[in-house]
C-alpha positions as a printed NumPy array, in Angstrom:
array([[ 49.271,  10.954, -19.98 ],
       [ 49.718,   8.182, -23.237],
       [ 48.742,   9.606, -26.73 ],
       [ 45.719,   6.958, -27.566],
       [ 44.417,   7.978, -23.933],
       [ 44.707,  11.701, -25.071],
       [ 42.814,  11.124, -27.875],
       [ 40.252,   9.544, -26.099],
       [ 39.603,  12.221, -23.777],
       [ 39.262,  14.609, -26.277],
       [ 36.864,  12.413, -27.898],
       [ 34.4  ,  12.214, -25.024],
       [ 35.04 ,  16.043, -24.626],
       [ 33.183,  16.237, -28.008],
       [ 30.289,  14.912, -26.768],
       [ 29.894,  16.405, -23.47 ],
       [ 30.087,  19.683, -25.627],
       [ 27.334,  18.338, -28.326],
       [ 25.439,  17.503, -26.2  ],
       [ 24.463,  20.82 , -24.662],
       [ 24.464,  22.391, -28.24 ],
       [ 21.901,  19.762, -29.466],
       [ 19.746,  21.231, -26.825],
       [ 20.4  ,  24.652, -27.656],
       [ 19.187,  23.879, -31.011],
       [ 16.096,  22.429, -30.407],
       [ 15.747,  25.574, -28.134],
       [ 16.873,  27.854, -31.223],
       [ 14.495,  25.665, -34.112],
       [ 11.202,  25.233, -31.747],
       [ 10.991,  28.478, -29.939],
       [ 13.257,  31.188, -31.746],
       [ 13.724,  30.42 , -35.723],
       [ 10.593,  29.57 , -37.88 ],
       [ 12.739,  29.391, -41.036],
       [ 15.645,  26.732, -41.326],
       [ 17.765,  28.658, -43.972],
       [ 18.037,  32.129, -41.03 ],
       [ 18.982,  29.478, -38.562],
       [ 22.087,  27.99 , -40.742],
       [ 23.088,  31.143, -42.311],
       [ 23.409,  33.088, -38.946],
       [ 25.244,  29.648, -37.414],
       [ 27.42 ,  29.437, -40.609],
       [ 28.699,  33.372, -40.536],
       [ 29.799,  32.726, -36.068],
       [ 31.844,  30.236, -37.78 ],
       [ 33.327,  32.507, -40.002],
       [ 33.694,  35.509, -37.615],
       [ 35.756,  33.056, -34.9  ],
       [ 38.039,  31.864, -37.364],
       [ 40.887,  35.186, -36.021],
       [ 41.052,  33.204, -32.537],
       [ 41.908,  30.506, -34.12 ],
       [ 44.226,  31.987, -36.28 ],
       [ 46.47 ,  33.33 , -33.042],
       [ 47.032,  29.278, -32.397],
       [ 48.381,  28.344, -35.701],
       [ 47.827,  29.23 , -39.389],
       [ 45.826,  28.177, -41.681],
       [ 47.818,  27.102, -45.406],
       [ 46.515,  27.046, -49.117],
       [ 44.731,  23.717, -49.853],
       [ 46.571,  21.24 , -52.311],
       [ 44.588,  20.551, -55.521],
       [ 43.702,  17.238, -54.533],
       [ 42.108,  18.183, -51.199],
       [ 39.974,  20.652, -52.752],
       [ 37.159,  18.552, -53.456],
       [ 37.432,  16.961, -50.04 ],
       [ 36.835,  19.948, -47.914],
       [ 34.172,  21.113, -50.308],
       [ 32.936,  18.246, -49.489],
       [ 33.087,  18.565, -45.689],
       [ 31.096,  21.787, -46.48 ],
       [ 28.536,  21.131, -48.9  ],
       [ 27.668,  18.516, -45.91 ],
       [ 27.789,  20.831, -43.106],
       [ 25.039,  22.771, -44.941],
       [ 22.581,  20.19 , -46.029],
       [ 22.922,  17.887, -42.669],
       [ 21.357,  21.072, -40.879],
       [ 17.935,  20.767, -42.341],
       [ 16.586,  17.535, -41.777],
       [ 18.461,  17.689, -38.248],
       [ 16.696,  20.934, -37.241],
       [ 13.032,  19.937, -38.42 ],
       [ 13.842,  16.58 , -36.613],
       [ 13.889,  18.508, -33.46 ],
       [ 10.132,  19.519, -33.798],
       [  9.236,  16.016, -34.078],
       [ 10.471,  14.62 , -30.993],
       [ 12.664,  14.831, -27.658],
       [ 16.123,  16.182, -28.002],
       [ 18.251,  13.265, -26.687],
       [ 16.058,  10.757, -28.987],
       [ 16.725,  13.257, -31.688],
       [ 20.427,  13.161, -30.55 ],
       [ 20.632,   9.603, -30.018],
       [ 19.258,   9.025, -33.844],
       [ 22.881,  10.018, -34.803],
       [ 23.482,   6.433, -34.136],
       [ 21.78 ,   5.236, -36.922],
       [ 24.736,   5.748, -39.605],
       [ 27.052,   4.798, -37.358],
       [ 27.024,   1.112, -38.375],
       [ 28.661,   2.099, -42.104],
       [ 31.326,   3.976, -40.452],
       [ 33.907,   1.651, -39.932],
       [ 32.86 ,  -0.231, -43.292],
       [ 33.535,   3.143, -44.677],
       [ 36.505,   4.235, -43.101],
       [ 37.956,   0.484, -44.289],
       [ 37.535,   1.279, -47.63 ],
       [ 38.421,   4.264, -47.413],
       [ 41.165,   5.241, -44.921],
       [ 41.771,   1.042, -44.337],
       [ 40.813,   0.796, -41.114],
       [ 40.442,  -2.583, -39.21 ],
       [ 38.169,  -3.274, -36.05 ],
       [ 37.905,  -6.24 , -33.921],
       [ 34.781,  -8.314, -34.282],
       [ 33.521,  -7.01 , -31.018],
       [ 33.703,  -3.852, -31.901],
       [ 31.651,  -4.626, -35.009],
       [ 29.218,  -6.217, -32.75 ],
       [ 29.372,  -2.969, -30.342],
       [ 28.323,  -0.78 , -33.189],
       [ 25.187,  -2.564, -34.153],
       [ 23.917,  -2.727, -30.46 ],
       [ 24.429,   1.104, -30.442],
       [ 22.293,   1.377, -33.785],
       [ 19.516,  -1.067, -32.622],
       [ 18.905,   0.792, -29.689],
       [ 18.85 ,   3.839, -31.67 ],
       [ 16.214,   2.412, -33.86 ],
       [ 13.798,   1.281, -30.406],
       [ 14.162,   4.649, -28.987],
       [ 12.577,   5.64 , -32.884],
       [ 10.57 ,   2.937, -32.627],
       [  6.599,   3.495, -32.141],
       [  4.761,   0.288, -30.381],
       [  1.321,   1.59 , -30.793],
       [  1.553,   2.384, -34.557],
       [  4.651,  -0.248, -35.406],
       [  6.583,   2.191, -37.036],
       [  9.672,   4.844, -36.72 ],
       [  8.739,   7.896, -36.119],
       [  9.099,  10.798, -38.41 ],
       [ 12.397,  12.159, -36.9  ],
       [ 13.992,   8.537, -37.698],
       [ 13.891,   9.088, -41.175],
       [ 15.359,  12.288, -41.119],
       [ 17.902,  11.421, -38.918],
       [ 18.961,   8.418, -40.751],
       [ 19.904,  10.467, -44.031],
       [ 22.101,  12.991, -41.583],
       [ 23.873,  10.277, -39.497],
       [ 24.484,   8.547, -42.97 ],
       [ 26.089,  11.572, -44.512],
       [ 27.524,  12.727, -41.458],
       [ 29.493,   9.31 , -41.434],
       [ 30.869,  10.177, -44.802],
       [ 31.875,  13.724, -43.184],
       [ 33.619,  12.137, -40.614],
       [ 36.085,  10.039, -43.169],
       [ 36.707,  12.986, -45.015],
       [ 37.93 ,  14.796, -42.167],
       [ 40.399,  11.476, -41.433],
       [ 41.514,  11.806, -45.065],
       [ 42.044,  15.242, -45.202],
       [ 43.958,  14.766, -41.643],
       [ 46.129,  11.591, -43.367],
       [ 47.004,  13.795, -46.75 ],
       [ 48.824,  16.204, -44.703],
       [ 46.2  ,  19.247, -44.108],
       [ 46.099,  20.591, -40.339],
       [ 43.071,  21.457, -38.569],
       [ 43.287,  24.799, -38.9  ],
       [ 43.377,  24.591, -42.362],
       [ 40.387,  22.244, -42.634],
       [ 38.939,  24.483, -40.297],
       [ 39.503,  27.809, -42.153],
       [ 38.379,  26.715, -45.572],
       [ 35.535,  24.557, -44.489],
       [ 33.919,  27.573, -43.108],
       [ 34.432,  30.599, -45.402],
       [ 32.948,  27.37 , -48.09 ],
       [ 29.964,  26.433, -46.093],
       [ 29.387,  30.346, -45.243],
       [ 29.338,  30.895, -48.923],
       [ 27.029,  27.673, -49.275],
       [ 24.36 ,  29.232, -46.378],
       [ 24.263,  32.455, -47.908],
       [ 23.453,  31.272, -51.967],
       [ 20.281,  29.516, -49.793],
       [ 19.498,  31.93 , -47.328],
       [ 19.296,  34.633, -49.983],
       [ 17.549,  32.522, -52.437],
       [ 13.985,  33.414, -52.415],
       [ 12.133,  36.752, -51.257],
       [ 10.371,  35.3  , -48.626],
       [ 14.227,  33.479, -47.31 ],
       [ 15.603,  37.236, -47.95 ],
       [ 13.088,  38.874, -45.545],
       [ 13.045,  36.152, -43.171],
       [ 17.019,  37.197, -42.744],
       [ 15.956,  41.02 , -42.485],
       [ 13.133,  40.535, -39.54 ],
       [ 16.18 ,  38.055, -37.426],
       [ 18.429,  40.541, -37.9  ],
       [ 16.281,  43.295, -36.093],
       [ 15.928,  41.242, -33.115],
       [ 19.657,  40.225, -33.12 ],
       [ 19.357,  41.196, -29.204],
       [ 17.269,  38.397, -29.01 ],
       [ 18.633,  36.005, -31.141],
       [ 22.047,  36.29 , -31.361],
       [ 23.04 ,  35.427, -27.955],
       [ 21.887,  31.561, -27.759],
       [ 23.483,  31.279, -31.295],
       [ 27.076,  32.11 , -30.196],
       [ 26.761,  29.913, -27.193],
       [ 25.449,  26.86 , -29.307],
       [ 28.158,  27.571, -32.344],
       [ 30.726,  28.056, -29.349],
       [ 29.989,  24.578, -28.213],
       [ 29.462,  22.843, -31.744],
       [ 33.194,  24.633, -32.72 ],
       [ 34.553,  23.558, -29.424],
       [ 33.091,  19.924, -29.834],
       [ 34.054,  19.652, -33.974],
       [ 37.948,  21.01 , -32.599],
       [ 37.712,  18.316, -29.858],
       [ 36.556,  15.602, -32.161],
       [ 39.34 ,  16.761, -34.926],
       [ 41.858,  16.711, -32.431],
       [ 40.677,  13.141, -31.632],
       [ 40.663,  12.177, -35.223],
       [ 44.299,  13.001, -35.651],
       [ 45.447,  10.216, -32.896],
       [ 42.26 ,   7.658, -32.681],
       [ 40.714,   6.051, -35.674],
       [ 37.814,   7.444, -37.073],
       [ 35.409,   4.117, -36.242],
       [ 36.676,   4.77 , -32.305],
       [ 35.831,   8.544, -32.52 ],
       [ 32.415,   8.045, -33.865],
       [ 31.536,   5.346, -31.328],
       [ 32.496,   7.37 , -28.46 ],
       [ 30.114,  10.043, -29.988],
       [ 27.338,   7.876, -29.354],
       [ 27.389,   8.888, -25.554],
       [ 26.154,  12.235, -27.003],
       [ 22.092,  11.122, -25.687],
       [ 23.481,  10.24 , -22.326],
       [ 24.751,  13.267, -21.523],
       [ 21.282,  15.274, -23.412],
       [ 19.712,  12.896, -20.596],
       [ 21.679,  13.872, -17.661],
       [ 21.613,  17.612, -17.868],
       [ 17.629,  17.805, -18.515],
       [ 16.912,  16.212, -15.412],
       [ 19.431,  18.547, -13.331],
       [ 18.287,  21.442, -15.166],
       [ 14.885,  20.904, -16.516],
       [ 13.683,  22.814, -13.031],
       [ 15.437,  26.117, -13.284],
       [ 14.638,  26.414, -17.003],
       [ 12.137,  24.395, -18.76 ],
       [ 11.393,  26.215, -21.553],
       [ 15.155,  25.51 , -22.495],
       [ 14.47 ,  21.65 , -22.4  ],
       [ 12.362,  19.564, -25.336],
       [ 12.476,  16.203, -23.012],
       [  9.631,  13.685, -21.699],
       [ 10.793,  13.156, -18.605],
       [  7.373,  10.856, -17.097],
       [  8.321,   7.67 , -15.412],
       [  7.66 ,   5.239, -18.633],
       [  9.946,   7.165, -20.874],
       [ 12.683,   8.159, -18.638],
       [ 12.793,   4.149, -17.312],
       [ 12.821,   3.905, -21.449],
       [ 16.069,   5.545, -22.415],
       [ 17.712,   5.217, -19.083],
       [ 17.906,   1.239, -20.07 ],
       [ 18.577,   1.771, -24.148],
       [ 21.232,   4.658, -22.964],
       [ 23.002,   2.634, -20.488],
       [ 23.411,  -0.183, -23.198],
       [ 24.314,   2.361, -25.763],
       [ 27.04 ,   3.749, -22.726],
       [ 28.253,  -0.298, -22.841],
       [ 28.545,  -0.438, -26.364],
       [ 30.748,   2.791, -26.724],
       [ 32.739,   1.724, -24.127],
       [ 33.563,  -1.539, -26.304],
       [ 34.038,   0.386, -29.588],
       [ 36.356,   2.809, -27.649],
       [ 38.82 ,   0.334, -25.719],
       [ 38.454,  -3.022, -28.085],
       [ 40.621,  -2.004, -30.562],
       [ 42.755,  -4.127, -31.981],
       [ 46.456,  -3.074, -32.343]])
């Protein structure tokens, strides 16, 4: 398989896994965890626990001084974005929340241009704008003639995650390997999450109560983190081959997979899905998701050599 196509395949593997992770994120936020700080702590802890498995394939190294701040920034973003992200699941459908990641996608090619000198074709820039427009229409409340609350939450999320994507790309281009970046970012992330989770007496009490119910909450958190970790691994590998802007564009296919999985499995496990599937909502989603998928194809294969 040509190296570029291998990178594209890895890039598409990320949104498939992330789609299931988003479904579980919504379930955890709405059904399991009351405080988001506790959920962030548990998910960060799992990232640290699985590190020895990663080290079986490759050993991490100490970071050079010039990359310490870069990886710290990646870790801090990983903690901060989860608060508006989980809160948005309490405001609207899972597929719409996932599609709102596309709000910030339009910033990726410009950040990549200035930081790592990536250049796309005009058609790719147009496709980015189209994906963002579709996400805006999904979040637009026609009756109130305004964007819903989740849209504003996810706008902030998507922008800072776009910065994180470019930071990953910068770290890789400066010689850091995937295992090293994952190791140090996971450890630093767990530290930040711990500071937040144990910062107040109410937060500490919630951590203790949740830990006592570990048999009830542990399994969905483990599955969610495994899928999230798998998606990050696939995306990080793709970034070593494919331009960051293309990887970010492929990631816009997430809501398509979320909706497809909901249609396939909602009757079997209805509590798992937070999705309105009435005819009017479904038709609107499908039309806009098809357009977003077309934009994704343009971003992916319309690259200029």
